[in-house]
N, CA, C and O atoms as a GROMACS GRO file, in nm:
protein
  452
    1MET      N    1   8.860   8.836   9.109
    1MET     CA    2   8.827   8.856   9.248
    1MET      C    3   8.951   8.908   9.323
    1MET      O    4   9.058   8.848   9.316
    2ALA      N    5   8.936   9.018   9.392
    2ALA     CA    6   9.047   9.079   9.465
    2ALA      C    7   9.088   8.991   9.583
    2ALA      O    8   9.005   8.931   9.650
    3LYS      N    9   9.218   8.985   9.605
    3LYS     CA   10   9.273   8.905   9.714
    3LYS      C   11   9.359   8.991   9.805
    3LYS      O   12   9.418   9.090   9.762
    4ASN      N   13   9.364   8.951   9.931
    4ASN     CA   14   9.456   9.010  10.027
    4ASN      C   15   9.586   8.931  10.018
    4ASN      O   16   9.587   8.810  10.040
    5ILE      N   17   9.695   8.999   9.985
    5ILE     CA   18   9.821   8.931   9.958
    5ILE      C   19   9.931   8.987  10.047
    5ILE      O   20   9.948   9.109  10.057
    6ALA      N   21  10.005   8.898  10.111
    6ALA     CA   22  10.123   8.936  10.188
    6ALA      C   23  10.244   8.919  10.098
    6ALA      O   24  10.267   8.811  10.042
    7VAL      N   25  10.322   9.024  10.084
    7VAL     CA   26  10.448   9.018  10.012
    7VAL      C   27  10.556   9.021  10.120
    7VAL      O   28  10.584   9.126  10.178
    8VAL      N   29  10.615   8.905  10.147
    8VAL     CA   30  10.712   8.889  10.255
    8VAL      C   31  10.853   8.901  10.198
    8VAL      O   32  10.892   8.824  10.110
    9ILE      N   33  10.927   8.997  10.248
    9ILE     CA   34  11.064   9.019  10.200
    9ILE      C   35  11.158   8.992  10.316
    9ILE      O   36  11.155   9.060  10.418
   10GLN      N   37  11.242   8.891  10.297
   10GLN     CA   38  11.334   8.852  10.405
   10GLN      C   39  11.481   8.860  10.364
   10GLN      O   40  11.570   8.839  10.446
   11GLU      N   41  11.507   8.891  10.239
   11GLU     CA   42  11.645   8.899  10.192
   11GLU      C   43  11.703   9.038  10.216
   11GLU      O   44  11.630   9.137  10.222
   12ASP      N   45  11.833   9.044  10.228
   12ASP     CA   46  11.905   9.169  10.253
   12ASP      C   47  11.917   9.246  10.121
   12ASP      O   48  11.979   9.197  10.027
   13PRO      N   49  11.860   9.366  10.113
   13PRO     CA   50  11.864   9.442   9.987
   13PRO      C   51  12.004   9.493   9.952
   13PRO      O   52  12.025   9.546   9.842
   14ARG      N   53  12.100   9.478  10.042
   14ARG     CA   54  12.238   9.516  10.012
   14ARG      C   55  12.311   9.404   9.937
   14ARG      O   56  12.421   9.425   9.886
   15LYS      N   57  12.250   9.284   9.932
   15LYS     CA   58  12.317   9.168   9.872
   15LYS      C   59  12.250   9.116   9.746
   15LYS      O   60  12.314   9.046   9.668
   16THR      N   61  12.125   9.150   9.724
   16THR     CA   62  12.052   9.098   9.608
   16THR      C   63  11.949   9.199   9.560
   16THR      O   64  11.904   9.285   9.636
   17HIS      N   65  11.912   9.188   9.434
   17HIS     CA   66  11.811   9.276   9.375
   17HIS      C   67  11.669   9.232   9.408
   17HIS      O   68  11.575   9.308   9.384
   18ARG      N   69  11.651   9.113   9.462
   18ARG     CA   70  11.518   9.056   9.485
   18ARG      C   71  11.426   9.140   9.575
   18ARG      O   72  11.307   9.148   9.546
   19PRO      N   73  11.475   9.202   9.683
   19PRO     CA   74  11.384   9.285   9.765
   19PRO      C   75  11.324   9.402   9.687
   19PRO      O   76  11.206   9.432   9.704
   20VAL      N   77  11.403   9.468   9.604
   20VAL     CA   78  11.350   9.579   9.524
   20VAL      C   79  11.249   9.525   9.423
   20VAL      O   80  11.145   9.587   9.400
   21GLU      N   81  11.278   9.411   9.365
   21GLU     CA   82  11.185   9.348   9.270
   21GLU      C   83  11.054   9.310   9.341
   21GLU      O   84  10.946   9.323   9.283
   22ALA      N   85  11.064   9.264   9.465
   22ALA     CA   86  10.944   9.229   9.542
   22ALA      C   87  10.856   9.352   9.566
   22ALA      O   88  10.734   9.343   9.561
   23LEU      N   89  10.919   9.467   9.592
   23LEU     CA   90  10.841   9.590   9.608
   23LEU      C   91  10.772   9.628   9.478
   23LEU      O   92  10.659   9.677   9.479
   24ARG      N   93  10.839   9.606   9.365
   24ARG     CA   94  10.778   9.634   9.236
   24ARG      C   95  10.654   9.547   9.217
   24ARG      O   96  10.551   9.594   9.168
   25ILE      N   97  10.664   9.422   9.256
   25ILE     CA   98  10.550   9.331   9.245
   25ILE      C   99  10.435   9.378   9.336
   25ILE      O  100  10.319   9.378   9.294
   26ALA      N  101  10.466   9.418   9.458
   26ALA     CA  102  10.363   9.469   9.549
   26ALA      C  103  10.295   9.592   9.491
   26ALA      O  104  10.174   9.608   9.502
   27LEU      N  105  10.374   9.678   9.430
   27LEU     CA  106  10.319   9.798   9.366
   27LEU      C  107  10.224   9.760   9.252
   27LEU      O  108  10.118   9.819   9.238
   28GLY      N  109  10.263   9.663   9.173
   28GLY     CA  110  10.178   9.617   9.064
   28GLY      C  111  10.048   9.557   9.115
   28GLY      O  112   9.942   9.578   9.056
   29LEU      N  113  10.055   9.482   9.224
   29LEU     CA  114   9.933   9.424   9.283
   29LEU      C  115   9.839   9.533   9.333
   29LEU      O  116   9.717   9.523   9.316
   30ALA      N  117   9.896   9.638   9.394
   30ALA     CA  118   9.814   9.748   9.446
   30ALA      C  119   9.751   9.829   9.335
   30ALA      O  120   9.642   9.884   9.351
   31ALA      N  121   9.821   9.838   9.222
   31ALA     CA  122   9.767   9.912   9.109
   31ALA      C  123   9.649   9.839   9.046
   31ALA      O  124   9.566   9.900   8.978
   32GLY      N  125   9.642   9.709   9.068
   32GLY     CA  126   9.528   9.629   9.020
   32GLY      C  127   9.420   9.629   9.127
   32GLY      O  128   9.400   9.728   9.197
   33SER      N  129   9.352   9.519   9.138
   33SER     CA  130   9.240   9.511   9.232
   33SER      C  131   9.277   9.443   9.364
   33SER      O  132   9.192   9.431   9.452
   34HIS      N  133   9.401   9.399   9.379
   34HIS     CA  134   9.442   9.328   9.500
   34HIS      C  135   9.484   9.424   9.610
   34HIS      O  136   9.513   9.541   9.585
   35THR      N  137   9.488   9.372   9.732
   35THR     CA  138   9.529   9.451   9.848
   35THR      C  139   9.654   9.388   9.907
   35THR      O  140   9.645   9.292   9.984
   36PRO      N  141   9.772   9.441   9.871
   36PRO     CA  142   9.895   9.385   9.927
   36PRO      C  143   9.935   9.452  10.058
   36PRO      O  144   9.906   9.569  10.082
   37THR      N  145  10.001   9.375  10.141
   37THR     CA  146  10.069   9.426  10.259
   37THR      C  147  10.211   9.373  10.251
   37THR      O  148  10.232   9.253  10.228
   38VAL      N  149  10.308   9.460  10.269
   38VAL     CA  150  10.448   9.420  10.259
   38VAL      C  151  10.500   9.393  10.400
   38VAL      O  152  10.490   9.478  10.488
   39VAL      N  153  10.556   9.274  10.420
   39VAL     CA  154  10.615   9.235  10.548
   39VAL      C  155  10.767   9.235  10.529
   39VAL      O  156  10.820   9.160  10.448
   40LEU      N  157  10.836   9.320  10.605
   40LEU     CA  158  10.981   9.329  10.595
   40LEU      C  159  11.044   9.264  10.717
   40LEU      O  160  11.022   9.306  10.830
   41LEU      N  161  11.122   9.160  10.692
   41LEU     CA  162  11.187   9.086  10.800
   41LEU      C  163  11.337   9.115  10.799
   41LEU      O  164  11.399   9.125  10.693
   42GLY      N  165  11.394   9.129  10.917
   42GLY     CA  166  11.539   9.147  10.930
   42GLY      C  167  11.589   9.268  10.854
   42GLY      O  168  11.535   9.378  10.866
   43GLU      N  169  11.695   9.247  10.775
   43GLU     CA  170  11.760   9.355  10.703
   43GLU      C  171  11.675   9.414  10.590
   43GLU      O  172  11.709   9.519  10.537
   44ALA      N  173  11.567   9.348  10.554
   44ALA     CA  174  11.480   9.400  10.448
   44ALA      C  175  11.421   9.536  10.483
   44ALA      O  176  11.380   9.611  10.395
   45ALA      N  177  11.415   9.569  10.613
   45ALA     CA  178  11.364   9.699  10.656
   45ALA      C  179  11.449   9.813  10.600
   45ALA      O  180  11.403   9.928  10.598
   46ARG      N  181  11.570   9.785  10.556
   46ARG     CA  182  11.656   9.887  10.497
   46ARG      C  183  11.595   9.948  10.371
   46ARG      O  184  11.636  10.056  10.328
   47LEU      N  185  11.498   9.881  10.312
   47LEU     CA  186  11.430   9.936  10.194
   47LEU      C  187  11.362  10.069  10.226
   47LEU      O  188  11.344  10.152  10.136
   48LEU      N  189  11.324  10.090  10.351
   48LEU     CA  190  11.254  10.213  10.391
   48LEU      C  191  11.343  10.307  10.472
   48LEU      O  192  11.294  10.402  10.533
   49SER      N  193  11.471  10.280  10.471
   49SER     CA  194  11.567  10.361  10.547
   49SER      C  195  11.607  10.485  10.469
   49SER      O  196  11.591  10.492  10.347
   50ASP      N  197  11.659  10.584  10.540
   50ASP     CA  198  11.716  10.701  10.474
   50ASP      C  199  11.851  10.669  10.410
   50ASP      O  200  11.893  10.735  10.315
   51GLU      N  201  11.917  10.568  10.462
   51GLU     CA  202  12.049  10.528  10.412
   51GLU      C  203  12.033  10.414  10.313
   51GLU      O  204  12.035  10.296  10.351
   52THR      N  205  12.018  10.448  10.186
   52THR     CA  206  11.991  10.347  10.084
   52THR      C  207  12.105  10.332   9.983
   52THR      O  208  12.092  10.258   9.886
   53ASP      N  209  12.216  10.402  10.004
   53ASP     CA  210  12.324  10.402   9.906
   53ASP      C  211  12.378  10.264   9.872
   53ASP      O  212  12.420  10.240   9.759
   54ASP      N  213  12.379  10.173   9.969
   54ASP     CA  214  12.436  10.041   9.946
   54ASP      C  215  12.333   9.936   9.904
   54ASP      O  216  12.364   9.817   9.900
   55ILE      N  217  12.211   9.978   9.872
   55ILE     CA  218  12.108   9.886   9.828
   55ILE      C  219  12.125   9.857   9.679
   55ILE      O  220  12.145   9.949   9.599
   56VAL      N  221  12.116   9.730   9.644
   56VAL     CA  222  12.123   9.690   9.503
   56VAL      C  223  11.999   9.746   9.433
   56VAL      O  224  11.888   9.732   9.485
   57ASP      N  225  12.016   9.807   9.319
   57ASP     CA  226  11.907   9.868   9.241
   57ASP      C  227  11.841   9.985   9.313
   57ASP      O  228  11.719  10.003   9.304
   58VAL      N  229  11.921  10.065   9.385
   58VAL     CA  230  11.866  10.178   9.459
   58VAL      C  231  11.798  10.278   9.366
   58VAL      O  232  11.700  10.342   9.406
   59ASP      N  233  11.847  10.293   9.243
   59ASP     CA  234  11.784  10.386   9.150
   59ASP      C  235  11.642  10.343   9.116
   59ASP      O  236  11.554  10.428   9.099
   60ILE      N  237  11.620  10.214   9.105
   60ILE     CA  238  11.485  10.162   9.079
   60ILE      C  239  11.398  10.178   9.204
   60ILE      O  240  11.281  10.217   9.195
   61LEU      N  241  11.455  10.150   9.320
   61LEU     CA  242  11.382  10.166   9.446
   61LEU      C  243  11.330  10.308   9.461
   61LEU      O  244  11.215  10.329   9.500
   62GLU      N  245  11.414  10.406   9.431
   62GLU     CA  246  11.375  10.546   9.445
   62GLU      C  247  11.261  10.584   9.351
   62GLU      O  248  11.186  10.678   9.381
   63LYS      N  249  11.247  10.514   9.240
   63LYS     CA  250  11.134  10.538   9.149
   63LYS      C  251  11.003  10.483   9.206
   63LYS      O  252  10.897  10.541   9.185
   64TYR      N  253  11.010  10.370   9.278
   64TYR     CA  254  10.890  10.303   9.329
   64TYR      C  255  10.836  10.366   9.456
   64TYR      O  256  10.714  10.369   9.476
   65LEU      N  257  10.923  10.415   9.543
   65LEU     CA  258  10.879  10.459   9.676
   65LEU      C  259  10.772  10.569   9.673
   65LEU      O  260  10.679  10.560   9.753
   66PRO      N  261  10.778  10.669   9.587
   66PRO     CA  262  10.669  10.768   9.586
   66PRO      C  263  10.533  10.707   9.552
   66PRO      O  264  10.431  10.746   9.609
   67SER      N  265  10.530  10.612   9.460
   67SER     CA  266  10.403  10.548   9.424
   67SER      C  267  10.352  10.460   9.538
   67SER      O  268  10.232  10.453   9.564
   68ILE      N  269  10.445  10.392   9.606
   68ILE     CA  270  10.406  10.310   9.720
   68ILE      C  271  10.348  10.397   9.829
   68ILE      O  272  10.249  10.360   9.894
   69GLU      N  273  10.407  10.513   9.851
   69GLU     CA  274  10.354  10.607   9.950
   69GLU      C  275  10.217  10.658   9.908
   69GLU      O  276  10.125  10.663   9.990
   70GLN      N  277  10.202  10.696   9.782
   70GLN     CA  278  10.076  10.750   9.732
   70GLN      C  279   9.963  10.647   9.741
   70GLN      O  280   9.850  10.682   9.776
   71LEU      N  281   9.993  10.522   9.711
   71LEU     CA  282   9.891  10.417   9.716
   71LEU      C  283   9.867  10.367   9.859
   71LEU      O  284   9.778  10.284   9.882
   72GLU      N  285   9.945  10.417   9.954
   72GLU     CA  286   9.931  10.383  10.096
   72GLU      C  287   9.941  10.232  10.119
   72GLU      O  288   9.863  10.175  10.195
   73ILE      N  289  10.037  10.170  10.054
   73ILE     CA  290  10.061  10.027  10.076
   73ILE      C  291  10.115  10.010  10.218
   73ILE      O  292  10.216  10.072  10.252
   74PRO      N  293  10.050   9.929  10.301
   74PRO     CA  294  10.095   9.914  10.439
   74PRO      C  295  10.217   9.821  10.450
   74PRO      O  296  10.235   9.728  10.372
   75PHE      N  297  10.300   9.849  10.551
   75PHE     CA  298  10.417   9.769  10.581
   75PHE      C  299  10.408   9.717  10.723
   75PHE      O  300  10.363   9.787  10.814
   76ILE      N  301  10.450   9.593  10.742
   76ILE     CA  302  10.470   9.537  10.875
   76ILE      C  303  10.619   9.507  10.887
   76ILE      O  304  10.675   9.436  10.804
   77LEU      N  305  10.681   9.562  10.989
   77LEU     CA  306  10.823   9.540  11.012
   77LEU      C  307  10.841   9.455  11.136
   77LEU      O  308  10.767   9.469  11.234
   78GLN      N  309  10.938   9.368  11.131
   78GLN     CA  310  10.970   9.283  11.243
   78GLN      C  311  11.023   9.369  11.357
   78GLN      O  312  11.117   9.446  11.339
   79ASP      N  313  10.962   9.355  11.474
   79ASP     CA  314  11.002   9.432  11.592
   79ASP      C  315  11.120   9.361  11.658
   79ASP      O  316  11.103   9.257  11.722
   80THR      N  317  11.239   9.418  11.642
   80THR     CA  318  11.360   9.357  11.695
   80THR      C  319  11.435   9.459  11.780
   80THR      O  320  11.412   9.580  11.767
   81PRO      N  321  11.524   9.412  11.868
   81PRO     CA  322  11.600   9.506  11.951
   81PRO      C  323  11.690   9.600  11.870
   81PRO      O  324  11.710   9.715  11.911
   82ASP      N  325  11.743   9.555  11.759
   82ASP     CA  326  11.833   9.636  11.677
   82ASP      C  327  11.762   9.682  11.550
   82ASP      O  328  11.804   9.648  11.439
   83GLN      N  329  11.655   9.758  11.566
   83GLN     CA  330  11.572   9.802  11.454
   83GLN      C  331  11.644   9.903  11.366
   83GLN      O  332  11.714   9.992  11.414
   84VAL      N  333  11.626   9.886  11.237
   84VAL     CA  334  11.677   9.982  11.140
   84VAL      C  335  11.583  10.103  11.142
   84VAL      O  336  11.462  10.086  11.129
   85PRO      N  337  11.637  10.224  11.157
   85PRO     CA  338  11.549  10.342  11.151
   85PRO      C  339  11.491  10.358  11.010
   85PRO      O  340  11.563  10.346  10.911
   86VAL      N  341  11.361  10.383  11.003
   86VAL     CA  342  11.294  10.395  10.873
   86VAL      C  343  11.230  10.532  10.859
   86VAL      O  344  11.206  10.602  10.957
   87ARG      N  345  11.204  10.568  10.735
   87ARG     CA  346  11.140  10.695  10.704
   87ARG      C  347  10.995  10.695  10.753
   87ARG      O  348  10.933  10.589  10.763
   88GLY      N  349  10.944  10.812  10.784
   88GLY     CA  350  10.812  10.821  10.845
   88GLY      C  351  10.694  10.838  10.751
   88GLY      O  352  10.580  10.841  10.796
   89GLU      N  353  10.718  10.848  10.620
   89GLU     CA  354  10.608  10.879  10.530
   89GLU      C  355  10.525  10.758  10.487
   89GLU      O  356  10.430  10.772  10.410
   90PHE      N  357  10.560  10.641  10.536
   90PHE     CA  358  10.487  10.520  10.498
   90PHE      C  359  10.400  10.474  10.614
   90PHE      O  360  10.424  10.508  10.729
   91PHE      N  361  10.297  10.394  10.581
   91PHE     CA  362  10.211  10.336  10.683
   91PHE      C  363  10.282  10.212  10.736
   91PHE      O  364  10.283  10.107  10.671
   92ILE      N  365  10.343  10.224  10.856
   92ILE     CA  366  10.426  10.118  10.911
   92ILE      C  367  10.376  10.080  11.049
   92ILE      O  368  10.340  10.165  11.130
   93ARG      N  369  10.376   9.950  11.074
   93ARG     CA  370  10.355   9.904  11.211
   93ARG      C  371  10.458   9.795  11.239
   93ARG      O  372  10.495   9.718  11.150
   94ARG      N  373  10.502   9.789  11.360
   94ARG     CA  374  10.601   9.689  11.401
   94ARG      C  375  10.530   9.582  11.482
   94ARG      O  376  10.445   9.611  11.566
   95GLU      N  377  10.569   9.458  11.455
   95GLU     CA  378  10.506   9.343  11.522
   95GLU      C  379  10.614   9.243  11.563
   95GLU      O  380  10.721   9.236  11.503
   96LYS      N  381  10.584   9.167  11.665
   96LYS     CA  382  10.668   9.055  11.705
   96LYS      C  383  10.645   8.939  11.607
   96LYS      O  384  10.558   8.946  11.521
   97ASP      N  385  10.725   8.834  11.621
   97ASP     CA  386  10.721   8.723  11.525
   97ASP      C  387  10.586   8.651  11.519
   97ASP      O  388  10.537   8.624  11.410
   98GLU      N  389  10.527   8.620  11.633
   98GLU     CA  390  10.401   8.544  11.631
   98GLU      C  391  10.286   8.620  11.565
   98GLU      O  392  10.215   8.561  11.484
   99PRO      N  393  10.265   8.749  11.595
   99PRO     CA  394  10.160   8.822  11.522
   99PRO      C  395  10.187   8.829  11.371
   99PRO      O  396  10.094   8.829  11.291
  100ILE      N  397  10.314   8.836  11.332
  100ILE     CA  398  10.346   8.836  11.189
  100ILE      C  399  10.306   8.703  11.127
  100ILE      O  400  10.246   8.700  11.020
  101ARG      N  401  10.341   8.593  11.194
  101ARG     CA  402  10.302   8.460  11.142
  101ARG      C  403  10.150   8.448  11.130
  101ARG      O  404  10.100   8.397  11.030
  102SER      N  405  10.078   8.493  11.231
  102SER     CA  406   9.932   8.487  11.227
  102SER      C  407   9.877   8.572  11.114
  102SER      O  408   9.784   8.531  11.044
  103PHE      N  409   9.934   8.689  11.094
  103PHE     CA  410   9.890   8.776  10.986
  103PHE      C  411   9.908   8.709  10.851
  103PHE      O  412   9.817   8.709  10.768
  104ILE      N  413  10.025   8.653  10.827
  104ILE     CA  414  10.053   8.589  10.698
  104ILE      C  415   9.958   8.472  10.675
  104ILE      O  416   9.909   8.453  10.564
  105ARG      N  417   9.931   8.394  10.779
  105ARG     CA  418   9.837   8.280  10.765
  105ARG      C  419   9.696   8.328  10.734
  105ARG      O  420   9.618   8.254  10.673
  106SER      N  421   9.661   8.450  10.775
  106SER     CA  422   9.525   8.500  10.753
  106SER      C  423   9.502   8.552  10.611
  106SER      O  424   9.388   8.575  10.571
  107MET      N  425   9.608   8.569  10.536
  107MET     CA  426   9.597   8.626  10.401
  107MET      C  427   9.550   8.521  10.300
  107MET      O  428   9.562   8.401  10.325
  108ASP      N  429   9.498   8.568  10.188
  108ASP     CA  430   9.456   8.479  10.080
  108ASP      C  431   9.577   8.414  10.012
  108ASP      O  432   9.570   8.301   9.966
  109CYS      N  433   9.688   8.489  10.008
  109CYS     CA  434   9.806   8.443   9.938
  109CYS      C  435   9.928   8.511   9.997
  109CYS      O  436   9.918   8.624  10.046
  110ALA      N  437  10.043   8.444   9.994
  110ALA     CA  438  10.168   8.504  10.040
  110ALA      C  439  10.277   8.479   9.936
  110ALA      O  440  10.294   8.366   9.889
  111LEU      N  441  10.348   8.583   9.902
  111LEU     CA  442  10.464   8.574   9.813
  111LEU      C  443  10.586   8.601   9.898
  111LEU      O  444  10.595   8.704   9.964
  112VAL      N  445  10.681   8.508   9.897
  112VAL     CA  446  10.797   8.519   9.986
  112VAL      C  447  10.923   8.538   9.904
  112VAL      O  448  10.952   8.460   9.812
  113PHE      N  449  10.999   8.641   9.937
  113PHE     CA  450  11.124   8.672   9.868
  113PHE      C  451  11.238   8.673   9.966
  113PHE      O  452  11.353   8.697   9.929
   0.00000   0.00000   0.00000
């Protein structure tokens, strides 16, 4: 049975490989029968930035992004005053903290990284 799954990424991709691994997991879920939505909190939004040179496992990230774009995996980014500029080819919406919390609670499952 297909599930709606939130993949919440809150770690800084410049400090750990886990955010890139979380995107790989979201991609795998989308390739199956599930419907993932990726929620990027804080510095995790750098995964969709043009400036990715300092991201851990950037070579792997660059392999995943075209498939994520093709599968139209949606992203929710935390709406903050100091927003990281992101690339425009992805389905992105920005939300405040409370709508993000409500969205995550509405999902069948949430994976937090």
